[in-house]
PLY file of the C-alpha trace (Angstrom):
ply
format ascii 1.0
element vertex 381
property float x
property float y
property float z
element edge 380
property int vertex1
property int vertex2
end_header
-27.08 6.13 16.77
-23.42 6.56 18.59
-20.14 4.49 18.11
-20.07 1.85 20.59
-17.25 2.41 23.18
-13.40 1.24 22.34
-12.18 -2.14 24.45
-8.76 -3.22 24.25
-10.14 -6.18 22.05
-12.60 -4.42 19.95
-10.98 -1.22 18.00
-7.43 0.59 18.44
-6.64 3.75 17.52
-3.05 5.29 15.68
-2.90 8.61 15.51
-1.00 10.48 12.57
0.01 13.21 14.42
0.90 15.95 12.11
0.61 19.19 13.31
-2.86 20.85 12.19
-3.62 17.89 10.29
-3.89 15.09 12.54
-6.11 12.08 11.99
-6.93 8.75 13.39
-6.60 5.39 11.82
-9.28 3.46 13.47
-8.37 -0.36 13.48
-10.82 -3.52 13.94
-13.43 -5.64 12.86
-16.83 -4.49 12.11
-15.55 -0.95 11.50
-17.52 -1.08 7.94
-20.71 -1.86 9.51
-20.46 1.69 11.91
-18.60 3.88 9.47
-21.50 6.21 9.81
-20.74 6.73 13.38
-17.44 7.06 12.26
-17.56 9.61 9.63
-20.39 11.65 11.31
-18.21 13.80 13.78
-16.32 14.69 10.24
-18.85 15.56 7.87
-19.94 19.52 7.59
-23.24 18.07 5.48
-24.69 14.96 5.51
-23.54 13.23 2.58
-20.44 11.63 1.63
-19.79 10.29 -2.15
-18.10 7.09 -2.22
-15.55 6.06 -5.18
-15.14 2.15 -5.09
-14.55 -0.65 -7.43
-17.11 -3.25 -8.71
-15.10 -5.95 -7.06
-15.73 -3.97 -3.98
-18.98 -2.86 -3.99
-20.11 -6.15 -4.67
-18.75 -7.22 -1.01
-18.92 -4.31 1.07
-21.25 -1.35 -0.18
-24.73 -2.41 1.05
-23.05 -2.52 4.60
-21.68 0.95 4.08
-24.65 2.23 2.79
-26.66 0.67 5.41
-24.26 2.07 8.51
-24.42 5.68 6.84
-28.00 5.24 6.57
-28.48 4.65 10.18
-26.87 7.89 10.94
-28.82 9.78 8.24
-26.08 10.32 5.93
-26.65 10.39 2.17
-24.57 8.33 -0.37
-23.51 8.75 -4.26
-21.09 5.90 -4.88
-19.62 5.32 -8.37
-17.84 2.06 -8.83
-15.07 1.75 -11.26
-13.68 -1.17 -12.91
-11.18 -3.45 -10.52
-7.65 -3.49 -11.15
-4.40 -1.75 -11.61
-5.07 -0.89 -15.02
-7.99 1.20 -13.17
-5.18 3.60 -12.14
-4.84 5.79 -14.66
-5.88 9.21 -16.28
-9.09 7.92 -17.89
-10.85 6.75 -14.66
-9.34 9.58 -12.85
-11.14 11.83 -15.72
-14.32 9.88 -14.96
-14.32 10.04 -11.05
-13.39 13.66 -10.81
-16.32 14.46 -13.70
-18.74 12.12 -11.34
-17.87 14.31 -8.31
-18.50 17.66 -10.12
-21.78 16.44 -11.86
-23.38 15.00 -8.67
-22.07 18.42 -6.67
-19.70 17.47 -4.13
-18.44 20.53 -2.42
-15.47 21.76 -1.09
-16.52 20.63 2.51
-17.86 17.20 1.77
-15.91 14.01 1.91
-14.79 11.54 -0.63
-14.80 8.12 0.64
-12.17 5.76 -0.94
-13.77 2.20 -0.31
-11.36 -0.34 -1.45
-7.85 -1.50 -1.85
-4.86 0.80 -2.84
-5.44 1.34 -6.76
-9.00 3.13 -5.58
-7.84 4.63 -2.02
-4.52 6.23 -4.61
-7.18 7.39 -7.48
-9.54 8.51 -5.00
-7.47 10.19 -3.03
-5.79 12.15 -6.02
-9.14 12.96 -7.29
-10.09 14.71 -3.73
-6.86 16.64 -3.75
-7.56 18.10 -7.59
-11.40 18.58 -7.04
-11.82 22.21 -6.23
-8.34 22.36 -5.30
-8.64 19.99 -2.44
-11.56 18.47 -0.54
-11.51 15.89 1.87
-11.07 12.48 1.82
-11.92 9.46 4.17
-9.73 6.00 3.46
-11.71 2.56 4.13
-9.05 0.07 2.93
-10.69 -3.19 2.25
-7.21 -5.35 1.62
-4.16 -5.86 3.63
-1.82 -4.20 1.52
-3.84 -0.76 1.90
-4.58 -1.04 5.20
-0.84 -1.42 6.68
0.28 0.92 3.90
-1.63 3.04 0.76
-4.49 4.33 3.01
-1.63 5.99 5.45
0.31 8.33 4.91
-1.42 10.99 2.12
0.55 9.58 -0.95
-1.94 9.34 -3.71
-1.81 9.31 -7.62
-2.03 7.56 -10.78
0.37 5.66 -13.03
1.52 6.73 -16.23
2.92 4.40 -19.34
6.27 5.79 -18.53
6.05 4.14 -14.88
4.04 3.50 -11.82
2.61 6.29 -9.39
4.60 9.21 -11.14
1.44 11.56 -11.35
0.15 12.60 -7.66
0.02 14.60 -4.63
0.36 14.51 -1.13
-3.07 14.66 0.56
-3.93 13.61 3.74
-7.22 11.35 4.58
-9.17 12.96 7.55
-9.76 9.49 8.70
-8.44 6.04 8.32
-11.26 2.86 8.68
-9.37 -0.53 8.74
-11.90 -3.21 9.03
-9.58 -6.48 9.26
-12.57 -8.39 9.29
-12.97 -8.02 5.85
-9.86 -8.98 4.98
-11.18 -12.66 5.34
-13.18 -12.25 2.03
-9.88 -12.12 0.28
-8.44 -14.41 -2.10
-5.14 -15.91 -0.78
-3.26 -14.40 -3.20
-4.60 -10.99 -2.71
-4.03 -11.99 1.25
-0.49 -12.94 0.39
0.15 -9.90 -1.83
-0.80 -7.64 1.05
1.85 -9.32 3.41
4.52 -8.01 1.59
3.94 -4.96 2.43
3.63 -6.02 6.19
7.04 -7.88 6.11
8.74 -4.83 4.77
8.29 -3.16 7.84
9.80 -5.96 9.87
12.75 -5.87 7.12
13.50 -2.21 7.06
13.43 -1.11 11.35
11.99 -4.05 13.14
14.27 -7.02 13.41
11.85 -8.17 16.53
8.90 -7.14 14.61
10.13 -9.58 11.71
10.86 -12.79 13.91
7.44 -12.35 15.41
6.11 -12.95 11.97
8.38 -15.80 11.17
5.91 -17.76 13.87
2.89 -15.85 13.54
2.84 -15.04 9.37
1.36 -18.42 8.61
-1.74 -18.31 11.26
-2.25 -14.23 10.15
-5.17 -15.11 7.35
-7.41 -17.50 10.27
-6.23 -15.25 13.41
-8.21 -12.30 14.02
-6.17 -11.26 16.83
-2.61 -11.71 14.98
-3.74 -9.77 11.84
-5.14 -6.84 14.27
-1.68 -7.01 15.93
0.50 -7.10 12.50
-1.84 -4.45 10.89
-1.61 -1.82 14.09
2.34 -2.53 14.29
2.68 -1.75 10.69
0.43 1.22 10.84
2.40 2.46 14.26
5.52 1.94 12.30
4.53 3.72 9.14
2.65 6.91 11.24
5.88 7.52 12.93
7.85 7.48 9.63
4.94 9.84 7.87
5.16 12.32 11.30
8.81 12.64 11.06
9.09 12.88 7.35
5.65 13.50 5.60
6.83 14.09 2.12
9.63 11.88 1.54
12.53 14.05 1.81
14.94 11.75 4.04
13.88 8.46 6.51
10.03 7.98 4.60
12.11 6.67 1.37
12.80 3.32 3.93
9.41 2.50 3.07
10.20 2.13 -0.39
12.26 -0.95 0.56
11.86 -3.58 -2.05
9.91 -0.34 -4.60
12.68 0.46 -6.97
12.34 -3.14 -8.24
9.07 -3.86 -7.61
8.05 -0.73 -10.03
10.20 -1.87 -12.52
8.48 -4.96 -12.54
5.38 -3.72 -12.91
5.93 -1.56 -15.87
7.53 -4.67 -17.54
4.79 -6.86 -16.89
1.85 -3.87 -18.06
0.45 -3.42 -14.36
-1.23 -7.09 -15.41
-2.44 -9.56 -13.25
0.69 -11.60 -13.64
2.07 -9.68 -10.98
0.37 -7.80 -7.95
1.60 -5.25 -6.01
2.39 -6.91 -2.81
4.02 -9.84 -4.95
6.58 -7.19 -6.69
7.52 -5.83 -3.01
8.29 -9.21 -1.71
10.51 -10.54 -4.67
11.94 -6.39 -4.68
13.06 -6.71 -0.64
14.36 -10.40 -1.57
16.67 -8.83 -4.47
17.53 -5.41 -2.35
19.03 -7.98 -0.06
20.54 -10.17 -2.53
22.63 -6.61 -3.79
23.20 -5.73 -0.08
24.93 -9.18 0.64
27.03 -8.76 -2.68
28.08 -5.12 -1.81
29.36 -6.89 1.71
26.75 -4.54 3.50
25.28 -7.57 5.10
25.75 -11.49 5.25
24.53 -13.94 2.66
22.45 -15.39 5.62
20.18 -12.24 5.53
18.71 -12.55 1.87
18.59 -16.69 2.70
16.45 -15.88 5.50
14.21 -13.44 3.81
13.74 -16.13 1.19
13.38 -18.80 3.81
10.27 -16.88 5.42
8.84 -15.59 2.21
8.76 -19.42 0.65
7.32 -20.58 3.79
4.30 -18.01 3.70
3.69 -19.35 0.38
5.11 -15.89 -1.66
6.75 -15.01 -4.86
10.67 -14.46 -4.09
12.44 -14.49 -7.51
12.21 -13.37 -11.25
11.28 -17.14 -11.54
8.19 -16.99 -10.21
6.87 -13.92 -12.31
4.77 -15.57 -15.32
5.49 -14.65 -18.71
8.12 -13.13 -20.65
10.49 -10.34 -18.51
13.01 -7.57 -20.36
17.25 -8.46 -19.94
18.81 -6.38 -17.28
19.79 -3.36 -18.88
15.87 -3.01 -19.94
14.92 -3.30 -16.19
17.00 -0.66 -15.09
16.02 1.58 -17.81
12.60 1.12 -16.36
13.97 1.80 -13.00
15.30 4.99 -14.60
12.19 6.45 -14.20
11.59 5.73 -10.70
10.49 8.87 -8.64
13.43 8.29 -6.16
15.83 9.53 -9.08
17.58 12.17 -8.27
20.22 13.87 -10.38
19.76 11.15 -12.61
21.06 8.76 -10.24
19.07 5.75 -8.71
18.53 5.22 -5.01
18.05 2.17 -3.62
17.02 1.16 -0.10
19.69 -1.35 1.13
20.32 -3.06 4.41
22.80 -3.73 6.76
21.11 -6.61 7.61
17.37 -7.54 9.01
15.89 -4.12 10.61
18.66 -1.70 9.43
17.49 -0.43 6.29
19.15 2.57 4.61
18.90 4.82 2.03
21.38 4.26 -0.70
22.13 6.97 -3.08
25.29 5.36 -4.38
24.41 1.94 -5.33
26.75 -0.35 -7.54
24.83 -0.69 -10.71
27.11 -3.41 -11.80
26.41 -5.18 -8.63
22.57 -4.52 -9.31
23.01 -5.73 -13.40
24.66 -8.86 -11.92
21.84 -9.81 -9.78
19.37 -9.33 -11.84
21.31 -11.20 -14.48
21.75 -14.00 -12.48
18.13 -13.87 -11.27
16.96 -13.95 -15.24
19.74 -16.63 -15.68
17.94 -18.71 -12.94
14.34 -17.94 -14.26
15.58 -19.69 -17.80
16.79 -22.74 -16.02
13.71 -22.98 -13.94
0 1
1 2
2 3
3 4
4 5
5 6
6 7
7 8
8 9
9 10
10 11
11 12
12 13
13 14
14 15
15 16
16 17
17 18
18 19
19 20
20 21
21 22
22 23
23 24
24 25
25 26
26 27
27 28
28 29
29 30
30 31
31 32
32 33
33 34
34 35
35 36
36 37
37 38
38 39
39 40
40 41
41 42
42 43
43 44
44 45
45 46
46 47
47 48
48 49
49 50
50 51
51 52
52 53
53 54
54 55
55 56
56 57
57 58
58 59
59 60
60 61
61 62
62 63
63 64
64 65
65 66
66 67
67 68
68 69
69 70
70 71
71 72
72 73
73 74
74 75
75 76
76 77
77 78
78 79
79 80
80 81
81 82
82 83
83 84
84 85
85 86
86 87
87 88
88 89
89 90
90 91
91 92
92 93
93 94
94 95
95 96
96 97
97 98
98 99
99 100
100 101
101 102
102 103
103 104
104 105
105 106
106 107
107 108
108 109
109 110
110 111
111 112
112 113
113 114
114 115
115 116
116 117
117 118
118 119
119 120
120 121
121 122
122 123
123 124
124 125
125 126
126 127
127 128
128 129
129 130
130 131
131 132
132 133
133 134
134 135
135 136
136 137
137 138
138 139
139 140
140 141
141 142
142 143
143 144
144 145
145 146
146 147
147 148
148 149
149 150
150 151
151 152
152 153
153 154
154 155
155 156
156 157
157 158
158 159
159 160
160 161
161 162
162 163
163 164
164 165
165 166
166 167
167 168
168 169
169 170
170 171
171 172
172 173
173 174
174 175
175 176
176 177
177 178
178 179
179 180
180 181
181 182
182 183
183 184
184 185
185 186
186 187
187 188
188 189
189 190
190 191
191 192
192 193
193 194
194 195
195 196
196 197
197 198
198 199
199 200
200 201
201 202
202 203
203 204
204 205
205 206
206 207
207 208
208 209
209 210
210 211
211 212
212 213
213 214
214 215
215 216
216 217
217 218
218 219
219 220
220 221
221 222
222 223
223 224
224 225
225 226
226 227
227 228
228 229
229 230
230 231
231 232
232 233
233 234
234 235
235 236
236 237
237 238
238 239
239 240
240 241
241 242
242 243
243 244
244 245
245 246
246 247
247 248
248 249
249 250
250 251
251 252
252 253
253 254
254 255
255 256
256 257
257 258
258 259
259 260
260 261
261 262
262 263
263 264
264 265
265 266
266 267
267 268
268 269
269 270
270 271
271 272
272 273
273 274
274 275
275 276
276 277
277 278
278 279
279 280
280 281
281 282
282 283
283 284
284 285
285 286
286 287
287 288
288 289
289 290
290 291
291 292
292 293
293 294
294 295
295 296
296 297
297 298
298 299
299 300
300 301
301 302
302 303
303 304
304 305
305 306
306 307
307 308
308 309
309 310
310 311
311 312
312 313
313 314
314 315
315 316
316 317
317 318
318 319
319 320
320 321
321 322
322 323
323 324
324 325
325 326
326 327
327 328
328 329
329 330
330 331
331 332
332 333
333 334
334 335
335 336
336 337
337 338
338 339
339 340
340 341
341 342
342 343
343 344
344 345
345 346
346 347
347 348
348 349
349 350
350 351
351 352
352 353
353 354
354 355
355 356
356 357
357 358
358 359
359 360
360 361
361 362
362 363
363 364
364 365
365 366
366 367
367 368
368 369
369 370
370 371
371 372
372 373
373 374
374 375
375 376
376 377
377 378
378 379
379 380
């Protein structure tokens, strides 16, 4: 069976044009239902090994199986527990041992069918299995489609911090089916939007301005959603091409993440705070720090918060349920961030919306003050 021809309204392709390792990001509605035809050209033998989670399996695994069966591709699948807690040593070991037992070979493909947790874990399993096998990303959340499925960052969490164990391992193909986003719970969709809005904040003020108008329609407007996913992927693909292993510019993609990762650790990687929610809160805090350091006007963090609130998103520490540690303890959690160099924290700050930069000399007293004020506001709420 041949894949149907592309049309402008059907499937769009963004290429991550890394020399010798270029791969397409295919974006459109219905891609899981035609996944067999999309994946077949990348196969040495007609067999794939799918890592997914129990929730995604219930929604999409049979559709994926049927698409592969139509192309005579055999599917072996393992469904792991859903949730951030899966992204650790026990489930990674389970996945790798399952792949070995299923006799996955070096020329085979591992398929990550799920959100960011599954994509990161499956990609890392592929990176270390037999010293590296290929894999395909089939992201089923907005967050994964615009961020974690693209660029080859794979890994798991440690009790000491987020994503501290991992490898750069680029996929062979990314299939972003924007139709499946319609099955997401509202909270999960908005968490993914935290990564979408990040692209406007870090490097494209016009995109942010468009999101201020179109953002509230994305959940119900497939064309707007397609545009948002495509634009986000193009921005990330360009940054990855220029800085694959995060030696410089790629660090901009971590806008909000230094705060986010500390907050995720403080909340035990639980559903008290989803990753994209932490990114949104982190972006608001990063702009507040920027304003207090005199890098941008106070109107900028106010505008960021206004848009996030208009979307119904978390914007402040007061929006996170349960207890949080004090400002000094949060700073200590930040000290485990991957971007620490020579013991110094690196923050992504901004001179305005769309004008983020990597700051190795952020004033920690200002950061501490922003956190203390946010925690005080939380107590008053």
